[in-house]
C-alpha positions in Angstrom: 13.1 -7.8 -9.6 13.5 -7.8 -5.8 10.4 -8.9 -3.9 11.6 -9.1 -0.3 13.4 -6.4 1.7 14.7 -6.5 5.3 16.5 -3.4 6.5 16.8 -0.5 8.9 15.2 2.8 7.9 15.9 6.2 9.4 14.2 9.5 8.5 15.5 13.1 8.6 13.7 16.3 7.9 16.0 18.7 6.0 15.7 22.2 4.6 16.7 22.6 1.0 19.9 24.3 2.1 20.8 21.3 4.3 20.0 18.8 1.5 22.2 20.7 -0.9 25.1 20.9 1.6 24.8 17.2 2.4 24.9 16.2 -1.2 28.1 18.3 -1.7 29.7 16.3 1.1 28.6 12.8 0.0 27.9 12.8 -3.7 31.3 11.3 -4.5 30.2 8.2 -2.7 26.9 7.8 -4.4 25.4 6.5 -7.6 22.0 7.5 -9.1 19.2 5.1 -8.5 17.9 3.2 -11.5 14.6 5.1 -11.4 16.2 8.5 -11.4 14.1 11.5 -10.4 10.5 10.4 -10.3 7.1 11.2 -8.9 6.2 8.3 -6.6 2.5 7.7 -6.6 0.8 5.6 -3.9 -2.7 4.3 -3.0 -2.8 3.4 0.7 -5.4 0.9 1.9 -7.2 1.0 5.2 -10.7 0.2 6.6 -13.6 2.5 7.5 -12.1 2.9 11.0 -8.6 3.8 9.7 -7.3 1.1 11.9 -3.9 0.7 10.2 -2.9 4.4 10.3 -4.3 4.9 13.7 -2.3 2.0 15.1 0.8 3.3 13.3 0.5 6.7 14.9 0.4 5.1 18.4 4.0 4.0 17.7 3.6 0.3 18.6 6.4 -2.2 18.6 4.7 -3.8 15.5 2.8 -2.0 12.7 2.0 -2.7 9.0 0.7 -0.9 6.0 -0.5 -2.0 2.5 -0.1 0.2 -0.6 -0.1 0.2 -4.3 2.8 2.1 -5.8 4.0 3.4 -9.2 6.9 5.5 -10.3 5.3 8.4 -12.2 1.6 8.4 -13.3 0.8 5.0 -14.8 -1.6 3.5 -17.3 -3.1 0.0 -17.1 0.0 -1.5 -18.7 2.5 0.2 -16.4 4.5 -2.0 -14.0 3.3 -1.3 -10.4 4.0 -2.7 -7.0 1.5 -4.1 -4.5 3.3 -4.0 -1.2 2.9 -5.0 2.4 5.3 -3.2 4.7 5.8 -4.2 8.3 8.0 -2.7 11.1 8.9 -4.6 14.2 11.5 -3.6 16.8 13.1 -1.1 14.5 13.5 -3.4 11.5 11.4 -2.9 8.3 10.2 -5.9 6.4 8.7 -5.3 2.9 7.3 -7.8 0.5 5.8 -6.9 -2.9 4.1 -8.2 -6.0 5.2 -6.7 -9.3 2.6 -6.6 -12.1 0.8 -4.3 -14.5 -1.6 -1.9 -12.9 -4.5 -3.4 -14.8 -3.8 -6.9 -13.5 -3.3 -5.8 -9.9 -6.6 -3.8 -10.0 -8.3 -6.9 -11.5 -7.0 -9.0 -8.6 -8.0 -6.5 -5.9 -11.5 -5.8 -7.4 -12.4 -9.2 -8.8 -10.0 -11.8 -7.5 -8.3 -12.3 -10.9 -5.3 -14.6 -10.9 -1.8 -13.1 -10.8 1.3 -15.0 -12.0 3.5 -14.1 -9.0 5.0 -15.2 -5.7 1.9 -16.9 -4.2 3.3 -16.8 -0.6 3.6 -13.0 -0.8 0.2 -12.6 -2.5 -1.5 -14.8 0.1 0.0 -12.6 2.8 -1.3 -9.5 1.2 -4.7 -11.1 0.5 -5.0 -12.1 4.1 -4.5 -8.4 5.2 -7.2 -7.3 2.7 -9.6 -9.8 4.1 -8.7 -9.5 7.8 -8.8 -5.7 8.0 -11.5 -5.3 5.3 -9.3 -3.0 3.3 -10.3 -0.5 0.7 -8.5 2.4 -1.0 -8.1 5.2 1.6 -5.7 7.8 0.3 -3.8 8.8 -2.8 -0.4 10.2 -1.8 2.5 11.3 -4.2 5.8 13.0 -3.8 8.8 13.9 -5.9 11.8 11.7 -5.2 15.5 11.4 -6.0 17.4 8.4 -4.9 20.9 7.2 -4.6 22.9 4.2 -3.4 26.5 3.7 -2.2 28.8 2.9 -5.0 30.5 0.4 -2.7 27.4 -1.1 -1.1 24.0 -1.3 -2.8 22.4 -2.1 0.5 23.0 1.5 1.6 20.4 3.8 0.0 19.2 7.3 0.5 16.2 9.0 -0.9 15.0 12.7 -0.8 11.2 13.3 -1.0 9.5 16.7 -1.4 6.2 18.2 -2.7 3.9 15.8 -0.9 0.4 15.9 -2.4 -2.6 13.8 -1.2 -6.3 13.4 -1.6 -9.0 11.1 -0.2 -11.1 11.0 -3.4 -10.4 9.8 -7.0 -8.4 7.0 -5.5 -6.8 5.6 -8.7 -3.2 6.0 -9.6 -3.9 6.7 -13.3 -5.9 9.8 -12.5 -2.7 11.8 -11.9 -1.1 14.0 -9.2 -3.4 16.6 -7.6 -4.8 17.3 -4.2 -3.7 19.2 -1.1 -0.1 20.0 -0.6 1.5 18.8 2.7 5.2 19.6 2.1 6.7 22.3 -0.2 9.9 22.2 -2.1 11.9 23.8 0.7 11.4 20.7 2.9 12.9 17.3 2.2 12.2 14.0 3.9 15.4 12.1 3.7 15.2 8.3 4.2 18.3 6.3 4.9 18.0 2.6 4.2 20.7 0.1 5.1 21.2 -3.5 6.3 23.5 -2.5 9.1 25.2 0.6 10.5 25.7 3.9 8.6 29.1 4.4 6.9 31.5 6.8 8.7 31.6 9.2 5.8 27.8 9.6 6.0 27.7 10.0 9.7 30.4 12.8 9.5 28.3 14.6 6.8 25.1 14.4 9.0 27.0 15.9 11.9 28.4 18.7 9.7 24.9 19.7 8.4 23.3 19.2 11.8 20.8 16.6 10.6 19.2 14.4 13.2 16.8 11.4 13.0 13.1 12.3 13.1 9.9 10.4 13.4 7.8 11.1 10.3 5.1 9.2 8.3 3.8 10.8 5.2 0.5 9.0 5.5 0.4 9.7 9.2 0.9 13.4 8.6 -1.9 13.6 6.1 -4.2 11.7 8.4 -3.3 13.7 11.5 -3.6 17.0 9.7 -7.1 16.1 8.4 -8.2 14.8 11.7 -7.2 18.0 13.4 -9.1 20.0 10.8 -12.3 18.0 11.5 -11.9 18.6 15.3 -11.6 22.4 14.6 -14.7 22.7 12.4 
């Protein structure tokens, strides 16, 4: 299973109507992703000062995040992904460890050994130690994903129904919390190793879809911070 990713990622905020129109235009070029429709569940890690997300919201040239991810609600034996994701000068670099949820939790909580790529694990462990990371946010969303039938490096995903909570920070507890995006709004992410194919650019122009800066974790943090200020 792939452990290292290097790519360009672009985001677009679409209405349901735009998403459906876009798919009518491009579906002949696309193949369903191996995971199919799923609910992506994440635990994001940060420290008591929220340094990682606060730095990210400042839009620096370099930023990073650490998260634990599963596709659908897991149990202790479910394959999950412990990831470090960095962005520098517009390029996204992601490295991940693939293991069961129980083993990853054992490593995070008690330093239990993992049979994995030690270089990636050391990089993740360094971040935990340097930033003093702890679970900070549960965030989930419904996702459908596709890739280009002629180029698997070109991938698009549609995310909706964003739900988050800052308590019960365990993936296996399920999907509940406050809603931050309803099913009429889709966050489309386009992931590629180079430029966008012409057929996709033409479709974007036809549905009037334009790149947008959007972070799911950032939106939740910013919304909650604003609520605190208004109390």
